[in-house]
N, C-alpha and C positions, 0 to 999 in steps of 0.2 A: 792524659788519655790512657785508656787501657791497652790499646794497640798502637804499634809504631806505624809511621807513614810507610815505611818499607814493606811491612807486612800487609797493609791495606792495599797498596799499589800492586803487590804481588798477587793477591787473592781476587781483586775486583777491578772491573772497568767501571768508571763512574761517569754517567751521562746526565747532562743537565739540560732541561727544556724550560722555556718561559721567558720572563723579562726580569732584568735586574733592577735595582733601586734607581739607577740613573736612566732607565728607559731603554737600555740595549736589549735586543732580542738574543736569547741564548739557545743554542742547539748544538752542543759540543761535548766532547769527552774532556774530563778534567782530572787532574791529579789531586792529591790530598791537600796540598798547599792552596790551590785555587779554590777548591770547594770550602775549605776552612775560612777563607776570606769572604766568600759569598754567603754562607749560612751560619758560620760559627762552629766552634768546637763542640758545644753541647749537643746540637742537632746532629752533627756528623757522628758522634759517638752513639747516639740513640739509633740512627739509621744503620750503622755498622752492626750493632747488637741485634737489631731486627733482621738484618740480612743473614747473619750467621744462624739465627734461630729458624729462619724461613726454609733454608736448604732446598730451594727451587732453582731454576736457571737464572731468574732475575727477581729482584725485589724493588717495587716501586713505592716511593714515599713522596707525598705531596705536602707543600706548605701553603698556608692561607694566602700568602702574598703573591701566589701565582707561579711558584717555582716547583718543578717536578724533578726529583732526583731518582734515577734508576741505577741500581747496582747490579751489574752482571758478573756472575762467577766466571772465572777463567778456567 
């Protein structure tokens, strides 16, 4: 990955909404390790790059499988 987990956790709060693969409902804040297990490292890096380019208060990214990831700047 281009960014370390320490840097990502310092710069963002990551909120996840939707349902996981095993049917659990998600509506919680997650750290880098939790979100990496859920969506994978490739998607996380893509979302982080998009959030840094966005430069708004938050950046919302949606996956087709029903998961919505919102990155809030600290």
